[in-house]
C-alpha positions in Angstrom: 74.6 -35.2 -5.5 73.5 -37.1 -8.6 72.8 -40.7 -9.0 72.8 -43.4 -11.7 70.0 -45.8 -12.2 70.5 -49.5 -11.6 67.1 -51.0 -12.5 64.6 -49.3 -10.3 67.2 -48.1 -7.8 68.9 -44.8 -7.7 72.5 -45.5 -6.7 74.8 -42.7 -5.3 78.5 -43.1 -5.3 80.3 -41.7 -2.3 84.1 -41.4 -2.3 85.5 -42.4 1.1 89.1 -43.0 0.1 91.6 -40.3 1.3 95.3 -40.3 1.1 97.6 -39.9 4.1 98.8 -36.5 2.8 95.3 -35.1 2.5 94.8 -32.0 4.7 91.3 -33.2 5.7 92.6 -36.5 7.0 93.8 -35.1 10.3 90.4 -34.6 11.9 89.3 -38.0 10.6 92.3 -39.9 11.9 92.7 -37.8 15.0 96.3 -36.7 14.2 98.0 -33.3 14.1 98.0 -32.9 10.3 100.6 -32.3 7.7 102.4 -29.5 9.6 103.0 -31.4 12.8 106.3 -32.9 14.0 105.7 -36.2 12.3 102.9 -35.1 9.9 101.4 -38.0 8.1 104.5 -40.0 8.9 103.4 -41.1 12.3 105.1 -44.5 12.4 108.0 -43.5 10.0 111.3 -42.4 11.6 111.4 -38.9 10.0 110.4 -35.8 11.9 110.2 -32.3 10.4 112.0 -29.1 11.3 110.6 -25.8 12.5 111.8 -22.3 12.6 113.2 -21.0 15.9 110.2 -20.5 18.3 107.9 -21.7 15.5 105.2 -24.4 15.7 104.8 -25.2 12.0 107.0 -28.2 11.0 108.3 -28.6 7.5 109.5 -31.9 5.9 113.0 -30.5 5.3 115.4 -33.3 4.5 118.4 -31.0 4.3 119.6 -29.1 7.4 119.7 -25.4 6.6 123.1 -23.6 7.0 123.7 -22.3 10.5 120.5 -24.0 11.7 120.6 -24.5 15.5 117.0 -25.1 16.6 116.5 -27.5 19.6 114.9 -30.7 18.6 115.5 -30.1 14.9 119.3 -29.8 14.9 120.0 -33.2 13.2 121.9 -33.7 10.0 120.7 -34.2 6.5 118.2 -37.0 6.1 118.7 -39.5 3.3 115.2 -40.8 2.5 116.5 -43.7 0.5 118.3 -45.0 3.6 115.3 -44.6 5.8 113.0 -46.2 3.2 115.3 -49.2 2.7 115.5 -49.7 6.5 111.7 -49.2 7.1 109.7 -52.4 7.5 106.1 -53.2 8.4 107.5 -54.8 11.6 109.3 -51.6 12.6 106.1 -49.6 12.0 104.0 -52.1 14.0 106.6 -52.0 16.9 106.4 -48.2 17.0 102.6 -48.3 16.9 102.6 -50.9 19.8 105.0 -48.8 21.8 103.0 -45.6 21.3 99.7 -47.4 22.1 101.3 -48.7 25.3 102.4 -45.2 26.3 98.8 -44.0 25.6 97.2 -46.7 27.7 99.6 -46.2 30.6 98.9 -42.4 30.8 96.5 -41.8 33.7 95.2 -38.5 32.2 95.5 -36.2 29.2 98.2 -34.0 30.8 100.5 -37.0 31.5 100.0 -38.2 27.9 100.9 -34.8 26.5 104.0 -34.4 28.7 
């Protein structure tokens, strides 16, 4: 890594900014990553869809024809409607609820179920 001189000092710039969609963010933030049920949208009310017996979720807004997968069998998603209804307060309320669930779990197994 190079540096630039500032007087007698050698200054190195390190980029620590990452976006929520960055694949490398999951290990840093402790989340499942972009292919999880909620992906980077942890506190946003949009969940992905997966293939039958699959574990990789996709951010599919439109329900595929003849798609009957348990947990993913909801209608088309209008992101404009979700975005207009999404507020900071709603996101904070979801965070607080999820945090309360985590705090109440006596062990990892209870949390995961």
